[in-house]
N, C-alpha and C positions, 0 to 999 in steps of 0.2 A: 583412509583420512577423509575421500571424496566422500565413497559408498557409505559413510557413517552420514554425512552431512546430505545425501543424497533428498531425505523428504526434506527439509531443508531450505536446499534449493528448489523445492518443485515449484513456488510460487516468482519465479524470478521470469520465468518463460512467461510470465504477462508483466512486467516491468513497464512497457510501454506503456499497454490500456492504464495499469495506475497511475501512471504520469502524464497520460492522456485526458483519462476524467480529472484530475485533481487541477489541470492547467484549465480543461471546457469549464469546469466549477467557478475557477480564478477569476475568469474569461467572459464571461458569462452577466458575474456578476460584479464585475470591472471591481472587484477587491471592497465594496462598499457592501456588503452584507454583516451585519452586525451579530454578537455573538448569539443576542435571544431571538433573532429571526431565521440565525441557522439553526437552531437547536429546536425549531419549531418545523422547519421546513424541510419533507421529508425526499428520501430519494426520488421514490414512485412521483411524488408531485412535481419534482423539478423533470422528471423525465416526461411527462405528458404535459410539459409549457415550454419545450424548449426550439419548438418548431425545425430549425431549420437545424440542417444535417444530424435528424432524428438517429440515422444509421449510425452515424459515427458516435454518437451519444451512446444508444446502448449496447454498441459494441464495445466500448469501452468502458461501459459499466459492468458487464457481465466478465469481464477481465478483472477488473478490480475485485469486486466479488467474490472470483478464484480464489484469487492471490490471498484475498484475507483470508478466507478460508483454509488455504494452505499455509501460510504464514503465521495464522494468531496466536496456535499453540506455540509456538518458539518466541512468542514476543517477551513473555516474562523473562526468560532466561537470560535476555539478553538491557534487560530494563532492571536492574533490579532495585534502582529505586525511584520516584518519581511517576510511579504509574499509579494511580488511586486503586484499592482492591476490586471499588464497584466495576471497574472497566479489566480487569483483569479475564473476565468469560463474556465479555462483549460478545456479540453475534453483528454481521453483518447482511442485511438485507434492503429491499426495496422499501417496509417502513423505519426503516431508520432515518435517524436525522443528516442531515450535512456537514455538520458541523464533526461529526465524527470521520465524514472523509478530507476534513482540511486539517495538512498540519499546523499546528498551534502549543504555545507553552504551557495556555492554560484549559483548565474545564476540559471537553470531552473532546478537543483538537490531538492533547497530547498522544490522544491512540492511533491517530496518524501518525503524528510523530514517533511514535516508539516502533510503528509496525516499518520505518523507513531505516531506523538507526538496526533494527535487526535483521532488515533482507542485506542491508550492508554489511552490515558486521557477518554474515552468512557468506554474502558475496567475496568478504575479503579471505576468510577464512580459504575458501574456494582458489582462489587465487593464489595462496600462498600454498598448496599443496602440493606432492610432488608428482601427480599426476600433470598440475598444470606447468611445474616446471620441467617436466617431460617433454610435454606438448611446445612450452616454448623455447626450450634448447633448441628440437629438430626442426622449429621452425627459423633457427637462424641459424640453422646449417648450412654451408654453399652447396 
């Protein structure tokens, strides 16, 4: 099972970057950016204007973008309902707007929510795999 999920789990190595990038956006905009502003503001523009902690922003963005590229192909598998067809083939890049990056229950934010759900579903499947159970039991042995 683990070997079958290996491709799906590839994006997990970037999970800290994904969470960091989402946190940076949330803190930077102090949760006060409107949906319409988020729909027009590109990632590239954000990265140009962050000023402080640019290295952290760029590193977390690179990980976020890699995670998206690795995980997006599996998202439709875990989100049978709720993901509009227009978002099923969306790609991520600096030219994309930040509303795709911030989890929400509506509009483009459903993409980030769907990615998060798919990642947690894939990692939960890994947690239940025979390999994980074997490693856990050997770690518990005296």
